[in-house]
N, C-alpha and C positions, 0 to 999 in steps of 0.2 A: 504494500500500500504506500502510495506517495506520502511524504511528510505533510503536505498541504491537506490531504484527505484526513490524516490523523488529527491535524490541528482543527479542522472543521468539526470532527466528531468530538474532540475534547471540549471545544466550546459548547457544542450541543449538549453534552452530558452535564456540564456545569449548569447550563440554563435549565435543563429538564429537572435536575435535582432540586434546584431552587424553586422551580415551578411546582414540583410535587410536594415539597415541604410546605410551601405556602398554601397549596390546595388543601393539604391536611389541616393546617391551621384554620383556614376559612371554614372548613366543614365542622371542626371541633368547636369553634367560637360562634358559628352561625353569623359571621360577619363577612359580607360579600362585596364590600365597597370597592375592593381592588380586583374584582373578577376580570375586568377587561385587561388589566396589566398581567394577570396570571395567564390569561388566554394568549395574549401577544407574546409573552415570554416562551410559552410552550410551542406556539406555532412558528414564530420567527426565530427564536433561539434554538429550539430543538429540531423541529421538522425541517425547516428550511436549511439549517446548517448541515443536518444529516444528508439531505438530498444533494447539496453542493458537494459534500465529501464523497458521496457515492459516485456522482458523475465524474469527478476527477480521478477516482480510483479506477473507474471503468475506462477512462480515456488516458491513462497514465502514459502510454507510448506516444500519444499525439498531442497532448495538451500543451499549452503555453504556460510554463511554470511561472513566469512573471505575471501573466494575466490571472492565473489561479491564486497566487499570493495577494495580488491586488484585490481580488474578489474577497479573500478572507479578511484582510485588514479593514476594508471599507465596510463589509457586512458585520464584522465583530464590533467595530466602533459604533455602527448604527444601533445595535442591540444595547451596547453598554451606555449609550447616551439616551436612547429613546425610552427604555423601560424604566429607569429611575425617574426620569422626567415625568413619565405617565403616572408612576406611583405618587410622586409629589403633587401632581395636578389633581388626581382623584382624591387623595387623602386631605387636600387643602380645601375641598369643596369647589373645585374647578377654578382655582386662582389663576388668572390670565398670565401672571408673571412666569409660569412654568410652560407656557405655550411655545415660546421661542426655542428652548432646548429640546422640547418634544418634537417640534417641526424639524430641527436640525438632525435629530436622530432618524426621523422618518425619511428625510432626504437622503441621508447616508444609506439607509436600508434600501431605498429604491435604486440608488446608484449601484449598490452591491448587486441587485438583481439585473441591472443593465449590463454590468460587467459579466455576470454569469451568462446573460443572453448572448453576448459577443462570443463567449467560449462555446456555447451551444451552436451558434451559427458557424463558427470556425470548424467545428466537428462535422456539421451537416454538409458543408461544401468542400471539405478537404478531399484531395485526390485519394483514391483507393486503388489497390492493386487489382488488375484484371482477374476475373475468375469467378 
């Protein structure tokens, strides 16, 4: 497995463990104020990171290492900025001062997906051996 794939999975595991623990806390306390942050952490932090890592593992021989690592850095920063800002926004009663960092994280997350899209398109159009 390429190191970048392992990095995506490592980030995903950290995210899903935090998401699971917080999910357990929400259930036990019956406090669901931060359910949206929990869902985003599990979806963007775990599922998306794991899918990125899987793609790069499957394309290890043809991937652009630079593009893959750019995808990792941008996507990881997106999660690290967006989720805490979303938690602060929701727990503050939707205080607008937390919107700018939340939007910055969202933009990074979308940019990460765009970088991934470039990787996917490169794989789609790459030359393949005859046969």
